[in-house]
Backbone atoms as SQL, in Angstrom:
CREATE TABLE atoms (id INTEGER PRIMARY KEY, chain TEXT, resi INTEGER, resn TEXT, atom TEXT, x REAL, y REAL, z REAL);
INSERT INTO atoms VALUES
  (1, 'A', 1, 'MET', 'N', -16.660, -27.127, 14.628),
  (2, 'A', 1, 'MET', 'CA', -15.610, -26.197, 13.959),
  (3, 'A', 1, 'MET', 'C', -14.465, -26.710, 15.077),
  (4, 'A', 2, 'ARG', 'N', -14.717, -27.053, 16.243),
  (5, 'A', 2, 'ARG', 'CA', -13.445, -27.564, 17.209),
  (6, 'A', 2, 'ARG', 'C', -13.293, -29.019, 16.659),
  (7, 'A', 3, 'LYS', 'N', -13.981, -29.938, 16.146),
  (8, 'A', 3, 'LYS', 'CA', -13.543, -30.911, 15.809),
  (9, 'A', 3, 'LYS', 'C', -12.808, -30.923, 14.395),
  (10, 'A', 4, 'ARG', 'N', -12.883, -29.752, 13.810),
  (11, 'A', 4, 'ARG', 'CA', -12.399, -30.086, 12.560),
  (12, 'A', 4, 'ARG', 'C', -11.010, -28.913, 12.683),
  (13, 'A', 5, 'GLY', 'N', -10.949, -28.306, 13.475),
  (14, 'A', 5, 'GLY', 'CA', -9.591, -27.769, 13.905),
  (15, 'A', 5, 'GLY', 'C', -9.500, -26.341, 13.526),
  (16, 'A', 6, 'ILE', 'N', -10.501, -25.967, 13.168),
  (17, 'A', 6, 'ILE', 'CA', -10.833, -24.243, 12.710),
  (18, 'A', 6, 'ILE', 'C', -11.114, -23.454, 14.220),
  (19, 'A', 7, 'LYS', 'N', -10.235, -22.618, 14.080),
  (20, 'A', 7, 'LYS', 'CA', -10.443, -21.792, 15.021),
  (21, 'A', 7, 'LYS', 'C', -11.134, -20.303, 14.929),
  (22, 'A', 8, 'ALA', 'N', -11.996, -19.784, 16.103),
  (23, 'A', 8, 'ALA', 'CA', -13.047, -18.683, 15.670),
  (24, 'A', 8, 'ALA', 'C', -12.200, -17.672, 15.402),
  (25, 'A', 9, 'VAL', 'N', -12.430, -16.853, 14.692),
  (26, 'A', 9, 'VAL', 'CA', -12.059, -15.483, 14.355),
  (27, 'A', 9, 'VAL', 'C', -13.348, -14.592, 14.906),
  (28, 'A', 10, 'ILE', 'N', -14.335, -14.115, 14.795),
  (29, 'A', 10, 'ILE', 'CA', -15.113, -13.586, 15.564),
  (30, 'A', 10, 'ILE', 'C', -15.169, -13.932, 16.513),
  (31, 'A', 11, 'PRO', 'N', -15.412, -12.862, 17.959),
  (32, 'A', 11, 'PRO', 'CA', -15.854, -13.330, 19.389),
  (33, 'A', 11, 'PRO', 'C', -17.326, -13.178, 19.675),
  (34, 'A', 12, 'GLU', 'N', -17.604, -14.208, 20.962),
  (35, 'A', 12, 'GLU', 'CA', -18.531, -14.802, 21.086),
  (36, 'A', 12, 'GLU', 'C', -19.015, -13.314, 21.714),
  (37, 'A', 13, 'LYS', 'N', -20.742, -13.082, 20.989),
  (38, 'A', 13, 'LYS', 'CA', -21.371, -12.277, 21.489),
  (39, 'A', 13, 'LYS', 'C', -21.893, -12.056, 23.203),
  (40, 'A', 14, 'ARG', 'N', -22.181, -11.061, 24.014),
  (41, 'A', 14, 'ARG', 'CA', -22.726, -11.072, 25.054),
  (42, 'A', 14, 'ARG', 'C', -23.323, -12.307, 25.679),
  (43, 'A', 15, 'ASP', 'N', -24.733, -11.414, 24.871),
  (44, 'A', 15, 'ASP', 'CA', -25.671, -12.317, 25.261),
  (45, 'A', 15, 'ASP', 'C', -25.972, -14.015, 24.961),
  (46, 'A', 16, 'GLN', 'N', -24.823, -14.183, 23.953),
  (47, 'A', 16, 'GLN', 'CA', -24.923, -15.694, 23.698),
  (48, 'A', 16, 'GLN', 'C', -23.893, -16.177, 25.587),
  (49, 'A', 17, 'ALA', 'N', -22.777, -15.863, 24.938),
  (50, 'A', 17, 'ALA', 'CA', -21.947, -16.471, 26.471),
  (51, 'A', 17, 'ALA', 'C', -23.180, -16.165, 27.933),
  (52, 'A', 18, 'ALA', 'N', -23.662, -15.039, 27.670),
  (53, 'A', 18, 'ALA', 'CA', -24.829, -15.847, 29.150),
  (54, 'A', 18, 'ALA', 'C', -25.552, -16.269, 29.134),
  (55, 'A', 19, 'HIS', 'N', -26.387, -16.787, 27.622),
  (56, 'A', 19, 'HIS', 'CA', -27.402, -17.517, 27.712),
  (57, 'A', 19, 'HIS', 'C', -26.354, -19.673, 27.974),
  (58, 'A', 20, 'ARG', 'N', -25.556, -19.532, 27.700),
  (59, 'A', 20, 'ARG', 'CA', -24.548, -20.549, 27.483),
  (60, 'A', 20, 'ARG', 'C', -24.382, -21.059, 28.770),
  (61, 'A', 21, 'SER', 'N', -23.686, -19.413, 29.567),
  (62, 'A', 21, 'SER', 'CA', -23.345, -19.743, 31.050),
  (63, 'A', 21, 'SER', 'C', -24.752, -19.775, 31.574),
  (64, 'A', 22, 'LYS', 'N', -25.943, -19.686, 31.501),
  (65, 'A', 22, 'LYS', 'CA', -26.715, -20.393, 32.298),
  (66, 'A', 22, 'LYS', 'C', -27.528, -21.278, 32.370),
  (67, 'A', 23, 'LYS', 'N', -27.009, -22.103, 31.083),
  (68, 'A', 23, 'LYS', 'CA', -26.765, -23.650, 30.999),
  (69, 'A', 23, 'LYS', 'C', -26.212, -24.898, 31.885),
  (70, 'A', 24, 'GLY', 'N', -25.089, -23.851, 31.878),
  (71, 'A', 24, 'GLY', 'CA', -23.919, -24.418, 33.231),
  (72, 'A', 24, 'GLY', 'C', -23.389, -25.588, 32.317),
  (73, 'A', 25, 'SER', 'N', -22.754, -26.433, 32.538),
  (74, 'A', 25, 'SER', 'CA', -22.396, -27.708, 32.267),
  (75, 'A', 25, 'SER', 'C', -22.661, -28.272, 30.700),
  (76, 'A', 26, 'LYS', 'N', -24.006, -27.974, 30.089),
  (77, 'A', 26, 'LYS', 'CA', -24.377, -28.445, 29.530),
  (78, 'A', 26, 'LYS', 'C', -24.075, -27.433, 28.118),
  (79, 'A', 27, 'GLY', 'N', -23.968, -25.790, 28.532),
  (80, 'A', 27, 'GLY', 'CA', -24.136, -24.798, 28.009),
  (81, 'A', 27, 'GLY', 'C', -22.210, -25.231, 27.022),
  (82, 'A', 28, 'GLY', 'N', -21.885, -26.031, 27.359),
  (83, 'A', 28, 'GLY', 'CA', -20.355, -26.160, 26.809),
  (84, 'A', 28, 'GLY', 'C', -19.208, -25.060, 26.902),
  (85, 'A', 29, 'ARG', 'N', -17.891, -25.114, 26.528),
  (86, 'A', 29, 'ARG', 'CA', -16.653, -24.576, 26.668),
  (87, 'A', 29, 'ARG', 'C', -16.875, -22.530, 25.851),
  (88, 'A', 30, 'PRO', 'N', -16.630, -22.085, 26.578),
  (89, 'A', 30, 'PRO', 'CA', -16.617, -20.944, 25.668),
  (90, 'A', 30, 'PRO', 'C', -15.504, -20.638, 24.655),
  (91, 'A', 31, 'VAL', 'N', -16.400, -19.740, 23.733),
  (92, 'A', 31, 'VAL', 'CA', -15.478, -19.855, 22.188),
  (93, 'A', 31, 'VAL', 'C', -14.660, -18.715, 22.281),
  (94, 'A', 32, 'SER', 'N', -13.124, -19.796, 22.224),
  (95, 'A', 32, 'SER', 'CA', -12.012, -18.745, 21.880),
  (96, 'A', 32, 'SER', 'C', -11.663, -17.863, 20.333),
  (97, 'A', 33, 'HIS', 'N', -11.295, -16.824, 20.634),
  (98, 'A', 33, 'HIS', 'CA', -10.942, -16.318, 19.205),
  (99, 'A', 33, 'HIS', 'C', -9.672, -15.933, 19.252),
  (100, 'A', 34, 'ASP', 'N', -9.244, -15.708, 17.808),
  (101, 'A', 34, 'ASP', 'CA', -7.750, -14.978, 17.687),
  (102, 'A', 34, 'ASP', 'C', -8.092, -13.318, 17.321),
  (103, 'A', 35, 'THR', 'N', -7.436, -13.262, 18.530),
  (104, 'A', 35, 'THR', 'CA', -7.653, -11.072, 18.394),
  (105, 'A', 35, 'THR', 'C', -7.011, -10.353, 16.549),
  (106, 'A', 36, 'GLU', 'N', -5.909, -11.122, 16.471),
  (107, 'A', 36, 'GLU', 'CA', -4.870, -10.219, 15.643),
  (108, 'A', 36, 'GLU', 'C', -5.631, -10.509, 14.702),
  (109, 'A', 37, 'LEU', 'N', -6.393, -12.047, 14.346),
  (110, 'A', 37, 'LEU', 'CA', -6.863, -12.497, 12.855),
  (111, 'A', 37, 'LEU', 'C', -8.099, -11.616, 12.663),
  (112, 'A', 38, 'TYR', 'N', -9.002, -11.016, 13.495),
  (113, 'A', 38, 'TYR', 'CA', -9.821, -10.507, 13.956),
  (114, 'A', 38, 'TYR', 'C', -9.829, -8.953, 13.596),
  (115, 'A', 39, 'LYS', 'N', -8.717, -8.545, 13.441),
  (116, 'A', 39, 'LYS', 'CA', -8.158, -6.929, 13.342),
  (117, 'A', 39, 'LYS', 'C', -7.934, -7.025, 12.326),
  (118, 'A', 40, 'GLU', 'N', -7.536, -7.928, 11.087),
  (119, 'A', 40, 'GLU', 'CA', -7.160, -8.319, 9.700),
  (120, 'A', 40, 'GLU', 'C', -8.643, -8.399, 8.980),
  (121, 'A', 41, 'ARG', 'N', -9.259, -8.893, 9.494),
  (122, 'A', 41, 'ARG', 'CA', -10.999, -9.481, 9.284),
  (123, 'A', 41, 'ARG', 'C', -11.534, -8.276, 9.090),
  (124, 'A', 42, 'ASN', 'N', -11.294, -7.198, 10.429),
  (125, 'A', 42, 'ASN', 'CA', -12.333, -6.241, 10.698),
  (126, 'A', 42, 'ASN', 'C', -11.857, -5.076, 8.910),
  (127, 'A', 43, 'THR', 'N', -10.757, -5.202, 8.855),
  (128, 'A', 43, 'THR', 'CA', -9.726, -3.990, 8.188),
  (129, 'A', 43, 'THR', 'C', -10.468, -4.258, 6.655),
  (130, 'A', 44, 'ILE', 'N', -10.609, -5.930, 6.285),
  (131, 'A', 44, 'ILE', 'CA', -11.025, -6.038, 5.001),
  (132, 'A', 44, 'ILE', 'C', -12.081, -5.555, 4.934),
  (133, 'A', 45, 'GLU', 'N', -13.070, -5.861, 5.999),
  (134, 'A', 45, 'GLU', 'CA', -14.720, -5.767, 5.646),
  (135, 'A', 45, 'GLU', 'C', -14.757, -4.094, 5.784),
  (136, 'A', 46, 'ARG', 'N', -13.702, -3.844, 6.217),
  (137, 'A', 46, 'ARG', 'CA', -14.026, -2.306, 6.087),
  (138, 'A', 46, 'ARG', 'C', -14.168, -1.330, 4.567),
  (139, 'A', 47, 'TRP', 'N', -13.046, -2.520, 4.083),
  (140, 'A', 47, 'TRP', 'CA', -12.138, -2.468, 2.431),
  (141, 'A', 47, 'TRP', 'C', -13.399, -2.596, 1.503),
  (142, 'A', 48, 'PHE', 'N', -13.949, -3.943, 1.886),
  (143, 'A', 48, 'PHE', 'CA', -15.355, -4.311, 1.096),
  (144, 'A', 48, 'PHE', 'C', -16.443, -3.276, 0.915),
  (145, 'A', 49, 'GLN', 'N', -16.796, -2.698, 2.313),
  (146, 'A', 49, 'GLN', 'CA', -17.607, -1.983, 2.517),
  (147, 'A', 49, 'GLN', 'C', -17.263, -0.458, 1.701),
  (148, 'A', 50, 'LYS', 'N', -16.056, 0.023, 1.477),
  (149, 'A', 50, 'LYS', 'CA', -15.980, 1.606, 1.286),
  (150, 'A', 50, 'LYS', 'C', -15.879, 0.884, -0.410),
  (151, 'A', 51, 'ILE', 'N', -15.851, -0.438, -1.161),
  (152, 'A', 51, 'ILE', 'CA', -15.980, -0.594, -2.506),
  (153, 'A', 51, 'ILE', 'C', -17.324, -0.617, -2.902),
  (154, 'A', 52, 'LYS', 'N', -17.949, -1.413, -1.798),
  (155, 'A', 52, 'LYS', 'CA', -19.597, -1.283, -2.007),
  (156, 'A', 52, 'LYS', 'C', -20.724, -0.349, -2.365),
  (157, 'A', 53, 'THR', 'N', -19.710, 1.377, -1.453),
  (158, 'A', 53, 'THR', 'CA', -20.199, 2.478, -1.713),
  (159, 'A', 53, 'THR', 'C', -20.448, 2.982, -3.238),
  (160, 'A', 54, 'TRP', 'N', -19.672, 2.635, -4.116),
  (161, 'A', 54, 'TRP', 'CA', -19.643, 2.707, -5.416),
  (162, 'A', 54, 'TRP', 'C', -20.839, 1.811, -6.264),
  (163, 'A', 55, 'ARG', 'N', -22.199, 2.619, -6.484),
  (164, 'A', 55, 'ARG', 'CA', -23.498, 2.010, -6.892),
  (165, 'A', 55, 'ARG', 'C', -23.541, 1.302, -7.671),
  (166, 'A', 56, 'GLY', 'N', -22.050, 0.929, -8.840),
  (167, 'A', 56, 'GLY', 'CA', -22.073, 0.400, -9.865),
  (168, 'A', 56, 'GLY', 'C', -21.714, -0.825, -9.803),
  (169, 'A', 57, 'VAL', 'N', -20.894, -0.930, -8.787),
  (170, 'A', 57, 'VAL', 'CA', -20.350, -2.165, -7.845),
  (171, 'A', 57, 'VAL', 'C', -21.189, -3.461, -6.941),
  (172, 'A', 58, 'ALA', 'N', -22.122, -2.335, -6.555),
  (173, 'A', 58, 'ALA', 'CA', -23.141, -2.680, -5.175),
  (174, 'A', 58, 'ALA', 'C', -23.576, -3.391, -6.178),
  (175, 'A', 59, 'THR', 'N', -24.712, -3.003, -6.942),
  (176, 'A', 59, 'THR', 'CA', -25.598, -3.536, -7.526),
  (177, 'A', 59, 'THR', 'C', -25.298, -4.203, -9.078),
  (178, 'A', 60, 'ARG', 'N', -24.114, -4.238, -9.409),
  (179, 'A', 60, 'ARG', 'CA', -23.898, -5.105, -10.224),
  (180, 'A', 60, 'ARG', 'C', -24.415, -4.746, -11.661),
  (181, 'A', 61, 'TYR', 'N', -24.444, -3.305, -12.098),
  (182, 'A', 61, 'TYR', 'CA', -24.683, -2.725, -13.104),
  (183, 'A', 61, 'TYR', 'C', -24.461, -3.655, -14.696),
  (184, 'A', 62, 'ASP', 'N', -22.525, -3.632, -14.046),
  (185, 'A', 62, 'ASP', 'CA', -22.131, -4.057, -15.057),
  (186, 'A', 62, 'ASP', 'C', -21.931, -5.736, -15.056),
  (187, 'A', 63, 'LYS', 'N', -23.011, -5.797, -16.290),
  (188, 'A', 63, 'LYS', 'CA', -23.301, -7.326, -16.283),
  (189, 'A', 63, 'LYS', 'C', -22.244, -8.151, -16.923),
  (190, 'A', 64, 'THR', 'N', -21.079, -7.920, -17.526),
  (191, 'A', 64, 'THR', 'CA', -20.085, -8.784, -18.221),
  (192, 'A', 64, 'THR', 'C', -19.090, -9.026, -17.150),
  (193, 'A', 65, 'PRO', 'N', -18.586, -9.716, -17.154),
  (194, 'A', 65, 'PRO', 'CA', -17.055, -9.899, -16.194),
  (195, 'A', 65, 'PRO', 'C', -16.147, -9.247, -16.352),
  (196, 'A', 66, 'GLU', 'N', -15.597, -9.005, -17.926),
  (197, 'A', 66, 'GLU', 'CA', -14.602, -7.458, -17.600),
  (198, 'A', 66, 'GLU', 'C', -15.301, -6.277, -17.595),
  (199, 'A', 67, 'SER', 'N', -16.251, -5.659, -17.637),
  (200, 'A', 67, 'SER', 'CA', -16.504, -4.293, -17.006),
  (201, 'A', 67, 'SER', 'C', -17.175, -4.758, -15.645),
  (202, 'A', 68, 'PHE', 'N', -17.468, -5.467, -15.023),
  (203, 'A', 68, 'PHE', 'CA', -17.173, -5.651, -13.513),
  (204, 'A', 68, 'PHE', 'C', -16.032, -5.450, -12.611),
  (205, 'A', 69, 'ALA', 'N', -15.110, -5.909, -13.567),
  (206, 'A', 69, 'ALA', 'CA', -13.658, -6.127, -13.253),
  (207, 'A', 69, 'ALA', 'C', -12.885, -4.519, -13.329),
  (208, 'A', 70, 'ALA', 'N', -13.346, -4.285, -14.430),
  (209, 'A', 70, 'ALA', 'CA', -13.030, -2.582, -14.470),
  (210, 'A', 70, 'ALA', 'C', -13.709, -1.601, -13.771),
  (211, 'A', 71, 'GLY', 'N', -14.930, -1.995, -13.191),
  (212, 'A', 71, 'GLY', 'CA', -15.049, -1.260, -12.298),
  (213, 'A', 71, 'GLY', 'C', -14.631, -0.992, -10.945),
  (214, 'A', 72, 'LEU', 'N', -14.400, -2.058, -10.505),
  (215, 'A', 72, 'LEU', 'CA', -13.121, -2.821, -8.868),
  (216, 'A', 72, 'LEU', 'C', -12.269, -2.289, -9.256),
  (217, 'A', 73, 'HIS', 'N', -11.519, -2.424, -10.573),
  (218, 'A', 73, 'HIS', 'CA', -9.984, -1.379, -10.532),
  (219, 'A', 73, 'HIS', 'C', -10.500, -0.181, -10.888),
  (220, 'A', 74, 'LEU', 'N', -11.252, 0.484, -10.899),
  (221, 'A', 74, 'LEU', 'CA', -11.370, 2.165, -11.429),
  (222, 'A', 74, 'LEU', 'C', -11.401, 3.047, -9.538),
  (223, 'A', 75, 'ARG', 'N', -12.649, 1.650, -9.284),
  (224, 'A', 75, 'ARG', 'CA', -12.944, 1.989, -7.630),
  (225, 'A', 75, 'ARG', 'C', -11.725, 1.838, -6.556),
  (226, 'A', 76, 'GLY', 'N', -10.772, 0.464, -6.812),
  (227, 'A', 76, 'GLY', 'CA', -9.581, 0.680, -6.199),
  (228, 'A', 76, 'GLY', 'C', -9.118, 1.871, -6.589),
  (229, 'A', 77, 'SER', 'N', -8.463, 2.298, -8.123),
  (230, 'A', 77, 'SER', 'CA', -7.677, 3.254, -8.285),
  (231, 'A', 77, 'SER', 'C', -8.044, 4.771, -7.386),
  (232, 'A', 78, 'ILE', 'N', -9.451, 4.781, -7.320),
  (233, 'A', 78, 'ILE', 'CA', -9.719, 6.292, -7.042),
  (234, 'A', 78, 'ILE', 'C', -10.029, 6.136, -5.238),
  (235, 'A', 79, 'MET', 'N', -10.091, 4.984, -4.494),
  (236, 'A', 79, 'MET', 'CA', -9.406, 4.876, -3.007),
  (237, 'A', 79, 'MET', 'C', -7.929, 4.666, -3.061),
  (238, 'A', 80, 'TRP', 'N', -7.079, 4.665, -3.829),
  (239, 'A', 80, 'TRP', 'CA', -5.910, 4.716, -3.948),
  (240, 'A', 80, 'TRP', 'C', -5.470, 6.394, -3.517),
  (241, 'A', 81, 'LEU', 'N', -5.862, 6.701, -4.628),
  (242, 'A', 81, 'LEU', 'CA', -5.945, 8.261, -5.352),
  (243, 'A', 81, 'LEU', 'C', -6.541, 9.322, -3.513),
  (244, 'A', 82, 'LYS', 'N', -7.281, 8.844, -3.087),
  (245, 'A', 82, 'LYS', 'CA', -7.521, 9.322, -2.047),
  (246, 'A', 82, 'LYS', 'C', -6.922, 9.171, -0.811),
  (247, 'A', 83, 'HIS', 'N', -6.459, 7.921, -0.789),
  (248, 'A', 83, 'HIS', 'CA', -5.639, 7.796, 0.094),
  (249, 'A', 83, 'HIS', 'C', -3.603, 8.336, 0.064),
  (250, 'A', 84, 'LEU', 'N', -3.768, 9.295, -1.233),
  (251, 'A', 84, 'LEU', 'CA', -2.608, 9.653, -1.108),
  (252, 'A', 84, 'LEU', 'C', -2.632, 11.342, -0.805),
  (253, 'A', 85, 'THR', 'N', -3.550, 11.198, -1.189),
  (254, 'A', 85, 'THR', 'CA', -3.671, 12.718, -0.863),
  (255, 'A', 85, 'THR', 'C', -4.129, 13.004, 0.539),
  (256, 'A', 86, 'PRO', 'N', -3.537, 14.395, 1.034),
  (257, 'A', 86, 'PRO', 'CA', -3.313, 14.284, 1.929),
  (258, 'A', 86, 'PRO', 'C', -5.017, 15.187, 2.828),
  (259, 'A', 87, 'THR', 'N', -5.714, 15.092, 3.904),
  (260, 'A', 87, 'THR', 'CA', -6.585, 15.921, 3.941),
  (261, 'A', 87, 'THR', 'C', -6.524, 16.853, 5.239),
  (262, 'A', 88, 'THR', 'N', -7.188, 18.044, 4.807),
  (263, 'A', 88, 'THR', 'CA', -7.120, 19.175, 5.452),
  (264, 'A', 88, 'THR', 'C', -8.283, 18.869, 6.525);
C-alpha cells in the first residue's frame, strides 16, 4: 500500500503490532492511519448494518434490481423517519 501511496484507514491491531515489534528491524515500520477517515468509515459501516437488519435487504429476497432498490429506499425512509421522531 505504501508503494502505491494508499494511506491506511483501519488502525493496526495490538497483537499485530506486538508481533511486528518482536521481529525487530525486519518487522518493518508501524502502520499509521488517518483517524478522521476511520471515524467516517465507522459511521458508514454502522449505517450499512442498520440497513442489513432488514431481512429483505440482507438476504436479497428481492431478485430484480428494481425491487431491491425499492427495498433500499423503503428502509432508508424508515430510518430517516425514526431519526426525526424524538425518543423518550
